[in-house]
C-alpha positions in Angstrom: 75.4 107.6 162.1 72.7 104.9 162.0 72.9 102.6 158.9 75.4 104.8 157.2 79.1 103.9 157.5 82.0 106.2 157.1 83.8 105.6 153.8 84.9 106.9 150.5 82.8 108.9 148.0 82.7 105.8 145.9 81.1 103.9 148.8 78.7 106.7 149.3 77.8 106.7 145.5 77.2 103.0 145.5 74.8 103.0 148.5 71.2 102.3 147.9 69.9 105.5 149.5 68.4 108.4 147.4 71.5 110.4 148.0 73.8 107.4 147.3 72.4 107.4 143.8 73.4 111.1 143.6 77.0 111.3 144.6 77.6 114.6 146.4 73.9 115.3 146.1 74.0 116.0 142.4 71.3 114.5 140.1 72.3 111.7 137.8 72.0 112.9 134.2 71.8 109.5 132.6 74.6 109.7 130.0 78.3 109.7 129.8 79.9 113.1 130.0 83.1 111.7 128.6 81.7 111.9 125.1 79.9 114.5 122.9 76.2 114.5 124.0 73.5 113.9 121.4 71.0 116.6 120.4 68.4 114.9 122.6 70.7 114.9 125.6 71.5 118.6 125.1 67.8 119.4 124.9 67.3 117.5 128.1 70.1 119.5 129.8 68.7 122.8 128.4 65.4 122.1 130.1 66.7 120.6 133.3 69.3 123.2 133.8 67.6 126.3 132.3 68.7 129.7 133.5 68.7 133.3 132.4 70.8 136.4 133.3 69.5 139.8 132.3 70.1 143.5 133.0 68.4 146.8 132.6 70.3 148.4 129.7 69.5 151.8 131.0 71.1 151.3 134.4 74.6 152.7 134.8 76.0 150.3 137.4 73.1 150.9 139.8 72.8 147.6 141.6 71.5 146.8 145.0 72.3 144.0 147.5 71.0 140.7 146.2 67.5 139.7 147.2 66.1 136.2 146.6 62.5 136.1 145.3 60.4 133.0 144.6 58.6 133.0 141.3 55.1 131.5 141.3 56.6 128.6 139.3 58.8 127.8 142.4 62.0 128.9 140.7 64.5 131.1 142.4 65.0 134.7 141.2 68.2 136.6 142.0 67.2 140.2 142.1 69.7 143.1 142.1 67.3 146.0 141.2 68.8 146.5 137.7 69.9 142.9 137.1 68.1 139.6 137.6 68.9 135.9 137.1 66.7 132.8 137.5 67.2 129.1 137.8 65.2 126.1 139.0 66.9 126.5 142.4 66.4 123.4 144.5 64.4 122.0 141.5 67.7 121.4 139.8 68.5 118.7 142.3 65.4 116.7 141.9 64.2 114.4 139.2 60.7 114.0 140.6 59.2 115.7 137.5 60.5 112.8 135.3 59.4 109.2 135.0 60.6 106.5 132.8 58.3 104.9 130.2 59.7 102.3 127.9 63.3 103.4 128.7 62.6 107.0 127.8 62.5 109.9 130.3 59.1 111.5 130.2 58.2 114.7 132.0 55.2 114.6 134.2 53.1 117.5 135.5 53.8 118.6 139.1 52.0 121.3 141.1 53.9 124.0 139.1 53.3 122.4 135.7 55.9 120.8 133.4 59.5 122.1 133.2 58.6 123.9 129.9 55.7 125.7 131.6 57.9 126.6 134.6 60.5 128.1 132.2 58.0 130.2 130.3 56.2 131.3 133.6 59.5 132.3 135.2 60.6 134.2 132.2 57.3 136.1 132.2 57.7 136.8 135.9 61.1 138.3 135.4 59.9 140.6 132.6 56.8 141.6 134.7 59.2 142.6 137.6 61.4 144.5 135.1 58.4 146.4 133.7 57.2 147.2 137.3 60.7 148.5 138.1 60.6 150.8 135.0 63.5 149.1 133.3 64.3 150.8 129.9 64.3 147.3 128.3 65.9 143.9 128.8 69.4 142.9 127.8 70.0 139.2 128.0 73.5 138.4 129.0 73.2 134.7 128.9 70.6 132.0 129.1 69.4 128.7 127.7 67.5 128.8 124.5 63.9 128.3 125.7 64.4 130.6 128.7 65.8 133.4 126.4 62.8 132.9 124.1 60.5 133.1 127.0 62.0 136.4 128.1 61.8 137.7 124.5 58.1 136.6 124.2 57.1 138.3 127.5 59.0 141.5 126.7 57.4 141.6 123.3 53.9 141.3 124.8 54.6 143.9 127.4 56.1 146.4 125.0 59.7 146.2 126.2 62.8 146.1 123.9 65.1 143.1 124.1 68.8 143.1 123.2 71.2 140.2 123.5 68.8 137.7 121.9 67.3 137.5 118.4 64.7 134.8 117.8 65.0 132.6 114.8 62.4 132.5 112.0 61.0 129.3 113.6 60.9 130.9 117.0 59.0 133.9 115.7 56.6 131.5 113.9 56.1 129.7 117.2 55.1 133.0 118.8 52.7 133.8 116.0 51.0 130.3 116.4 50.6 130.8 120.1 49.2 134.3 119.6 46.7 133.0 117.0 45.7 129.7 118.6 46.2 130.3 122.3 45.5 134.0 123.0 45.1 133.3 126.7 48.9 132.6 126.8 49.7 136.2 125.7 50.5 138.7 128.5 48.4 141.8 128.7 50.2 145.2 128.7 47.7 146.4 131.3 47.3 144.5 134.5 43.8 142.9 135.0 41.7 144.3 137.8 
């Protein structure tokens, strides 16, 4: 086994290898789960571990075998014809989009953009697929806040009804600011040639 010796999980976790720093291959989250997390820690987890589960409200149990699709953001889409889910996939197990500056975790840009951009891009891709598949709308079963907002934003722009999620006044105001100040970030109802 080369330089690795057989031992306990504790020995493995203490080793100086990349995986040793991530016992069982899971990323370190940087705070004690034995206490109530702070708002900042929850915000970090919501971005790091973002996900969405959504269904076609017009489907009557019409689901297919699962297909795995890769969004342009690099995220994994679980596609069941009338149901979809998405998560960072393997990106969940890496911290390479974060660096430490002055003791603070700061997100840096990778080839697919920041985690926030990846969340919004993936949400938009899910809604684009739903629209192409002629879904009657989108019902959000569960999801992290920004991912749910991203699905709502994309559905609103593509003329699809969303149930299972209602944006707050602040979230609607955020959408209006984006529409006014960054029109290039608004999806078009008609595909470009």
